[in-house]
N, C-alpha and C positions, 0 to 999 in steps of 0.2 A: 417484115424485119423485126428483130428483137428490139425492145425499148432500149434506147442508147444508154450504155453504162460506161463508167470510167474505171478501167481495170489496170491495176498496178502489178507487173510481173517483176519479182525481185530476183535478180541474177547473181547477187553478191559480186565476186571478182570477175565473173563472166569467163571463167577458164573453159578450155575445150572439154567437151564431153557430152554425154547424153542429155543431161538436164538442160544444158544450153540449147541443144537442138530442139528439145521439146518446147521450151519457152518460145523460141522463134517461130515454130510451126503454129503454136497457139496464137501468138501475136498476129500472124498473117491472117488467120481465120477471123479473129475478133475484128481486126481493122477492115476486112472485106465486108463485114456485116454492119459497119458504121459505128462501131464502138471506139471510144477514145482509149488508147493504150500507152502506158508509160513502161519503159524498161529501166529499172533502178539498179545502178551499179554502186559498189562501195569503194571503188578506187579510181585512179586516173589512167589505168591501162588503155593503150590505144586500141580502138576497135578496128580490126581488119576484116570483119565479117560483112557480108552483104545483108543489110537489114531491110525488112519490109517497108515499103513507102508509107509514110504517115506515122511511123513508130517514133515516139518521143523518148529520147534517151535522157535520163536524169542521173546525174552523178552527185552522190552525197558528199564527195570531196575528201574522203579520208578513209583509213582502214576501218573495218567493221566495228572493232571494239571502241572506236572513238566516234562512231557515226550517230549515236543516239540523239544528240541535239538536232542534227540535220534531218534525221528521220521524223522526229516530232514536228519540225517545221514543215517538212514535206506534206505530212498528213493534214496538218492544220490549214495550210494554204491551198492544197489541191483537193482534199476531201474525196478521195477515190471511193467507189462503191465496194471494191473488193481488192484485197492484196493476196496474191498467190506466191508462196515462197517454197523453196525446195531444199534448203540447207539449214542445219540446226542453228547456226549462228544468226542467219537472217530471220529464221522463225522467231527466235527470242528477241532479236532487235525490234521487229515490228510489233510483237506483242507488247513490249515495254513502251514503244512509241504510241501505240493506240491507247494504252491506259493513261499515259501522261498527257496526250493531246485531247483525250475525252471525245474521240470520234466514234461514238457508239454505233453509228449507222454503218461503219466500215466493216465488211465481212473479212475475217482472217481465214485463209485456207492454207493449211500446212500440207505439203505433199511429201510422201516418203518413198524414195526411189531405190531402196536397197533393203536386204534382209538385215534387220536390226541386231539379231543375235550374233551373226558373223561380223557385222560392222563393229559392234562393241568389243568383240574379242581381239580385234586388230587395231584399235585406236589407242592413242596416247591417253594418259591419265586425265589431263585437262579436258580432252574431247569427250571422254567417257562421262565426266562430271557434267559437261554441257548437255550431252544427250539425255542423261538421267534427269537433269533439271527440266528439260523440254517435256519428257514423259509426264512428270508430275504436274506441269502447268498446262498440259494439253487440253483439259476441260475448259480452260479459259479462252481457247480459240473456238471458232465456229464449227470447223470440221477438219478432220485429218483424212487426207486422201492417200490411199495405198495404191500403187501402180500395178499390183497384181493381187490375186486372192491369197497367194502364199505370203506376201508381205503383210497383208491384213491380218491373217491368222497369227503371224509372228508378232506383229505390233501389239496385239491384244494382250500379250504376256507382260507388257511393260507399262502401258498407259492405264490410268484408273478407269473403272467401268463407266464413269460419267462422260468420258471422251467419246465423241461421235466419229465413227470410222466409215468411210465409203470407199468403194473400189472403182477407180477410173483408169483404164489402160492408157498408156502413152500414145500420142498420135504418131502415125507414120506417114510422112509426106508421100504423095503419089509420084509415080515416075514422071520425069520431065519429057520434053518434046523430042529429045534425041537419045533414047535409052541405048541405042546400039553404038554410040560413040566409043571409039577405041581409046583406052588410056594412053597418054603420051609418055610411055616408059618402055625401055628396051625389052622387058619381060613380055609385054604384050605386042609391041611393034614387030618383034621377031619371035612371035609365039610358035614354038614347035614342040612344047611339052606341056602337060597339065600344070595349072597354077592353083595352089592353095592360098586362100585369102583369110586374114585375121584382122579384126578391127577392135581396138580397145586401148585404153591408157596402159602404159608400161608400168604396172603396179602389181604387188603380190596377188591381189584379188583375181587377176586375169590369168595367172599361172602360165606365162609365156615360156617359162623354163620347160614345162611339160610339153608344150607345143613344139619347141625346138627338138626335144628328144624324140617325139613322135615323127617329126619331119625327117630327122637323121636316119631313123630305121627305115622309113618308106623310101628315102632317097637312095639308100643302099640297095634297094630292090629294083628301082626303076628311075628313069629320068623324071624330075619333078622340080618345081620352084615354089618358094614361099614368099608371099608379099604381106608385110605387116604394116598396117596403118595405125598410127597413134604414137604418142610420145609420153615421157614420164621419167621418174627418178631412176628406174631400173635399166634405162637404155644402155648405158655403158656396160653394165654387167652382162646383159643379154647379148650384146655385140661380141663380147669376149667368149661367151658360151657358144655363139654361132660359129666362131672361128674354131673352137675346140671340136665341133661336130665334124669338121673336115669338108663341109659343104657351104662355106660362107659365100662363095660366088653365086650360089643359087638361092640366097636369102637376101631380101631387101627390107631394111628398116626405113620406111618412107616418111615417117613423122606424121604430123597432123595434116590431113588433106581436107579442104573445105567441101569438096564434092565427091562423095563415095560411089555415086551411082554407076559411073562407067566401069569401075573396078568390080563392083558386085554383079553387074550385068555380064561381064566377060570372064569372070573367074569360073573354074571348074568345080570348086567346092568352097564353101565358107565354113570355117572351123572355129568354134568357141570352146576354150578349155577352162572357163571360169570356175573358181572355187565357190563363189556365191554371186548372186545377182539380185536385182529387185524386179526387173522386167526382162531385160535383154534386148534393148532397142536395136542394136546392130543385127540381131537374129531376125527380128521382124522386118527390118529394112532389106536384108538379104532375100527373104521370102518374097517381098514386094518386087524385087528386081529379078526374080526368077532363078536365083542361085540356090543350088542344093545345099542343105545345111547338115552339119554334124556338130553336136553340142553335148557337153557334159550335163548330166541331169542334176544340176546343182540347185540349191534353194536360192531364190524362188524366181519363177518366170519362164525359163526355157521350156519346161514341160507344158505349161499353159499355151505358150505361143505355138509349139510344135504339136499340139493336140496329143500329148503323151506318146509321140512317136509316129503319128499318122502323116505328119507333114515334113518329117526329117528324122535323122538318126539321133536317138538319145542314148548316151553311153554313161554307165555308172561313174560317179565322181572319182577321178584319179586313175581310171582304168586305161593304162597306156595301150595294152594289147587290143582292148575293145575299140579304142580310137583308131588305131592302125587298120583294123579290119573294116570299120565303118567307112573310113576315108577311101580305102582301096575299092570297096564295093561301089561307093558313090562315083568315083572317077571312072571305073570300068563300065558303069551302067550308062545307057544313052540318056542324055540330058532331057528330063521330062519337061512338059509344057508348064508355063507359069501357072500358079494357082489362080483361080478365078477371084473376082472382087469380093465375093461373099466370104471367102476364107479369111480375108483380112478386114472385114467390115467393122469388127470391134475396135480397130485402130484407125478408122477413117477420121481425119482431122475434124470434119464437120460434126461427126457424131460425138467425138471427145469434147469439142467446144460446147456442144449442146448440153453435155453432162455437167460441165463447169457452170454454165449459165443457169442451169436448173438449180444447182446448189445455191448460187447467189440469190436466186429468186425465192427459194424455199426458206432460207435462213434470214432473208430481209423481212419476212413476215412474222418472225418470232420475236 
């Protein structure tokens, strides 16, 4: 067993999304190995998620911009060996807290989960300033972790050469004990036509408007249903667009679902229409569930996960006709057997946890 460490995972507001799923998978592995793990939140939002046994939830008690005194106190009193953070505001918060608390032994690991160039282009002015501030200060942290090689290459454009960048893919939790469980929803309980599945927050990045246009053209050609998992600020506008397609009765906006596995296991095709990513966690989860994948070849992540088209269809960004053709071919083809464990070994939670623990050990000796 690894030498016991005290690891702090900073979740910020703990909103739904890929970063949250990544942190909880890591927490479960670290705890199973006997490490002490804190999950630090920056608000009082009620947690409705199932948390791993032994996970210590720490609330700093206020919004992030007012959390600095609480973060300093947390580091001074708890003295964690490492802090892993994945959002720019929590990165800067704990960098400042470390400097003020003088906890020199604490390793700071900033994780970058999206393509920075695209993210910068779509952020508000205050957020752009925060991001550029983080880039300039990145050499003061111990290491910056990019969740794909594409994110690492892009990140190098913004951080000083003195910043240390490592690539560690996100962990993908293994299938549960009942992967064949049927979703409790009429689309599946009365399944008589193929089902397209999409997973992602309803935000411009995921381009659900393109997804709906693609679905409408396919639905005009054949019986088909679309099941969308996720929530976000664009839900109202997308529901209106769904009505305008004329096929709203065949489209379900399911909102956030805590367990995606039954849907991925039983869907006929998983479709990602993202304009940009960092990794594409839902794509990897779909592969793990044995669901065929069609994805836009956006920067960065999908091409790496799909091995440049060997493990699924990659379609040029914004190519509606290409998406229609790839989805049709996937639905018409016999469902292939699930990929072997070696295909997804880079995302094995134990392997990913080993990589983070190795970082902590290496930088603790410097």
